[in-house]
N, C-alpha and C positions, 0 to 999 in steps of 0.2 A: 457807565462804570469804568473806572480806569484800571484795566486788568494788565496793562503792559508793565506796570510796576507792582501789581498786586496790592495796591493801597486802596482801601475803601473808606470813603467818608460817609458816615452815617447820614448826614444831612443830604448827601447826594443820592443816597439809595432810597430813602423813605420819604414819601410826601406826607409829612405830619407836622402840623402847625405847632403842636406842643408834644413833647415826649415826656411821659411820666416815669420818673426813676424811683425805684424802691431800693432799700438798703441791700447791698450785696456783701460778700465776705470782705473783711478787713477794711470796711468803709468805702469800698469801691461800689459804684452804683450798678444795678442791673436795669437795663433799659427795655421797656415794653413798648412796641410801636404798633399803632393801629392806623387805619386810613383816615380817621376823622381828626385825630389830635385832640388836645384839650380845649381848643377854641378860646383860650383865655386871651384877653386884651393886654394883660400885664401879669407879671409873676417873676419867679426866679429863673435865671439863665446861666448855663455853663457851656464852655467849649474847650476841647482839648485837641491841640494840633499844632500846625506850623504857622508862624507869623508870616503873613503874606503882604503886609503893608502897614503904614503908620498914618499920622494925622489922627491920633488916638492909637488903638492897637487893633489890627485886623487879623483874625484867626480863622483859617479855612474860608476866607472870603467874607466873614461876618465882622462888622465894625462894632467895637466896644469903646465908648467914651471913657477916658481915664483921668478926668480932672480930680476925682476924689479917691483914686485907687492907691493901694499899697502894693509894692513890688518886692518879690523875693527872687534874687538872681544868683545862681550858683550857691544857694544855701545862705546867702547874706541879704540883709535889707538893702534895697537898691532903688533905682528910679527907671523911668521909661528910657532914659538916655543909655542905660546899660544893655538894652535889648538890641538885637540885630535881626534883620530879615533872615528867615530860615531857622531861627531858634524855635524849639518846641516848648510850648507853654500850656498851662491850664488856667482858664479865666473863670472866676465865679462872680456873679453879679445879678442883674435884673434886666427885664425888658418892659417897655411900655409902648405898645404898638410896634412900629418898626425901629424904635430907638432902644439901644442896649447900653448899659452902663456897667463897668467893671468895678467890683469892690476889691478883689484881690487878683493879682497876676503872679503866677508861680512858674519860673523857668527851671527846667531840669535837663541835664545832658544825659546821654546814653553811656558815655565813657569819658573819663579824663585820666590821662596818664602817658607813659612813655611810648613813643613810636618804636616798634620793634623791627618793622620792615615796611617797604613800599614797593608795590608791584612795578615792573619795568614799564608798563603802559600807563602808570599813574592813575589807574581806575580803581585801585583797592589798596588798603594798607592794613597792618595789624597793630592795634593799640592795646597794650596790656592784655594780650591774649584774645582780643576780640577782633574778628574780621569785619572790616568796614568797607562797604561798597559806595562808590560815588557814581553819579551820572550827570547828564546835562542840567538837571534841576538843582544839584548840590551847589550851595553858595560857599565859596572859600574866602576867608577873610584876607584883607590886603596885608596883614602882618606875616603871611606866608609869601615869600618872594615870588613875584609873578603870578600869584594865586595858583601856583602849580605845585601839586603834592610831591613831585620829583625833586623839589628844592628842600624838602624836609630831610633832616639828617637822622637816620635810624640809630638808635642807641643814645642819642643826645637830646633831640627835641621832644617836647611834650605838647600834646594837643588836647583840646576839648571838642568832642563830637556830639552834636545834636542830631537826632534822627529817630527812625522807627525800627523796632526790633522784630525781626522775622521769627516764625516758629522755630527755625533751626538755629537761632541765636545770632545770625548775621545782622549787622546794623546797616540799614539803608540811610546814609547820611543826608541830612538836609542843610547842615551848616558845620563847618570845621574852622577852628582858629587855633593858632599856636599859643600856648601858655608860656609866658615869659617869667612870671612870678606867681607866688601863692598857689603852687600846684598841689592839689589834694587828690591822690589816687582814689578813684571811685568808679563803680560800674553798676549798671542795672541790667538784670536779665533773669533768665530761667535757670533754676538750679538742677544740676545732675550730679550723680556720684557722691551724694551726701554720705559721710561716714562719721557718725557721732563719736565713735571710739577715738578717732584721730582729730576730731573737731575740724574737719575739712569738707569742702564741697567744690564743685566746679561751676563756673559760668563761662560758656564758650570753652576756650582752651586755657583759661585762667584757673589756677587753684587758689582758693580762698581759705586761709587758716584763721579760724575764729576763736582759737583757744584763749586769747586774752581780750576778746571783744565784748562790748555791751550787746547782749542778745535778749534783753529783758522784754522786748516786744515780740519775740519769736516764740513759736511753740517749743516746748521742752524737747531738746534733741533726743531722738531715739532711733538708732539705726539709720535708715535712709529716709526718714519721714519728711524731710524738707524737699525731696525731689519733686520737681514740677512747680514749686512755688516761684513767684516773681519777686525778687529781692533787690534791695540796694545795699551795697557793701562799700564802706569807706575805710581807708587806712592811712598810715603815714610812711609805710615802707613797702616798696615793690621790689622783689628780687627777680631781676630779668633773667638770670641764668636758669632758674627753675620755673619762671612765669608764675610766681606766687605772690599774692597780696597778703600781707600781715594785717588783718582787719582790726579796726578799733570799734566799729559799729556795724551791725547787721540788722536790718529791719525790713518788714514787709513793705512792698511798694504798692501804692495806689495812686490814682490820678488826682487826689485831693479835691474832688468835687463834692458838692453838698449831697446830703443823703436823700433829700426829696427835691426834685428839680422839675420845673414846668417845661423848660426848653433846654435840650442838651444835644450837643453835636460832638462827635468824636471822629478822629482820623487815625488810621493805623492799619497794620496788617491783621488779617484774620488768623488767630492763633488756635482756635478750635471751631469746628463746624459740624453740626448735626446733619441729618438727612431731611430734605424738604418734604413737606406734606401739603400739597397745594402751594399757597403763599406763606405757609407757616414754617418757621425754622428757628432753632436756637443756635447761636454762634457767639463767639467772643472776639472783640476787636481789642488787641493789646491785652489788657486785663479786665475789660468791661464786658460782662455778659449781656447779650442782646436777644430778645425774642420778638418775632413778628407774628401776625395773625393773617387769616385769609383776607382781611380787609386792607392789609398794608399795600400801598402802591409803591412801585419801584420806578426809579428814573435811570435811564441809561443802561439798563441791563435787566436780568431776571434773577429770581431766587436761586436758580440752578448755578449761577456764576459765583455764589458765595462758597468758596472753597479755601482750604488752607493755603497760605502763602501771601 
């Protein structure tokens, strides 16, 4: 289990040939893992994580053929050529034996917007109120000079960051590129300080004003009832002086996987964790609830290592 970055890949934790997913809240699956798996020779398959290779699309080390796939990249119809190593995607498709085929490939970033500051050591930056960490595994696009974040100009440059969001809202970047055109200020993250009276909430250090936004997919605002929800907010106007996004849309975020899945793998940070009872535990990776049983087999670690972070 990779605890140095506190990233847990479900497929690396649980030895389960097939994971049965039932419907969770807002369309996100809840995953129940047992030691036996479904044993199916074919069925539906989904994976959510980082692109680790091409020659088709490889996500979390699992190869999906893409000859008949449709692609959505940065909210627009695209192609495989628009994808880059390190981007975070959700793949829906099927498997037959060891062969997997993707029906849809959906790429989403964690934040896109103005660079407000870059740390002197080049290992972190602030983008539209979001703290972004980089490490030796972060891939930096060659449209950033020298692939060095110190060459970004705070207050001028815009970037798109793909990565995994920690429980404290910090983004662990897997891919960063400079956005030269068609910048759409947007952010995904956990809500805090929701105030329905002023139609505002916070994601990280960003204030989102949704007074004029489309919130038709959201619960009716009431006090602070959005606190703790995982949302996507988009806008056209970011006010740097007050670190405020004037939102045009606010909607619940999920990983866009199918509601019933025979094989599912997810990569991300543990954002909620219960108390283990034997090998049984309930926890959440990103926004995906996971439960294990006494028959679940773990690789590379133990149930006691499933903790927040």
